[in-house]
C-alpha positions, 0 to 999 in steps of 0.5 A, a space after each residue: 506187765 508182771 515180772 514173771 512175764 518177762 522174765 519167762 519171756 525172758 527165758 524162752 529160748 525162741 526169744 534168745 533166737 529172734 533177738 540173735 537173728 533179729 541184731 545180727 541182720 538188721 547190723 549187718 544192713 546196717 555196715 553194709 548201708 552205713 559203708 556204702 554211704 560213706 564210701 560215696 562222701 570219702 570218695 567226693 572229698 578226697 578224690 572230687 575229681 572221680 565222680 565230677 567226670 561227664 557223661 557223654 556231652 551232657 551236664 550230668 557227672 558221674 555222681 548222680 546216677 551213684 547217688 541215686 543208684 545208693 537211694 535206692 539201694 537204701 530203699 531195696 535193704 530197707 525192703 528186704 529187712 521189712 520181710 525178712 520181719 514179716 515173715 521169720 521175725 514175727 512168726 518167731 515173735 508170734 510162737 513166743 507169743 503163743 509159748 508164754 500165752 498161759 501166764 498171760 
């Protein structure tokens, strides 16, 4: 790739929009997932009896369903990002590609 093409892409307002939207969205999702994980770990570290309460008469505690929910929510946030990346972000990428295709 030549320097002229790189500069042309970087100066494209749609590229700036793509970078801003993608970075902001991924940062929000990452913070959400990290807060969930760390809240779970901190709960186990500082208040283990809270998640150690048994469900009914069985041997399972609240810790297992909460951990399973965290993992499922993590997969869902990944799905949300992938769907947006394949939709809105891909449309912006294609638009940028169209704008600079004559420089290729």
